[in-house]
N, C-alpha and C positions, 0 to 999 in steps of 0.2 A: 122248555121242552114239553111237548104234549104227547101223551100216550093214550091209545085207545085199546081196550080189551074187549073183544067181541064176546057176547054172552048168548047162549042158546038155551032153549027150553023155558021153564017157568021161573027164571031167575030175574029179579028186579034190580038188585044191586049187589056189590061186593064190599066187604069192609076193608079198611086200610091194610090190615095185616095180610089178608088174602091177596089183595091187589099187589102189595109189595112182594110177596112170595112169588107170584106169577111173573112179575117183571124181573126179579133177580134170577129166577130160573132161566128165563129166556136170554138174559145177558150172559150168564155162565155158559149156556149151550152154544151161543154164537161165538163166544171167545174160544171154547174148546174146538169148535169146527175150524175157526181161523187158525188156531195153533197147530192143528193137525196138517193143514195145507201148508203152513209156514215151515214146519219141520220137514215135510216131504220135499219142498222146493230147495231147502237148504242142503239136503242130502244129495241133490242133483248138482250141486256146485254153483247155484245161482246166488246172486247177492241177496242176503236176507233183508226183509222189510220189517220194521218194528211193529209191534202190536199197537192198534189204535187205543188211545186213552178214552175211558168212559167218563171219568170225573175230571173236571177242569183243574189244572194245577193251582195251588195257592199263590196269591200275589203278595 
C-alpha cells in the first residue's frame, strides 16, 4: 500500500511518528463516518453491511 501525505508551507519532511499519527487519525475518521452511515441505514430496516477491514487477516 502506498500513502501520500500532502505538505504545504515550508515543510520538507515528516518523521515516522508524525506520519503514522496522521494516517491513523484519517483511518479512524473514515471508520467513524462509515459507522454513522451504517447505523443510520440499519435503523431504517435495511440489511446491514459489515465494516471493511483495514488490516489483512492472519493466515
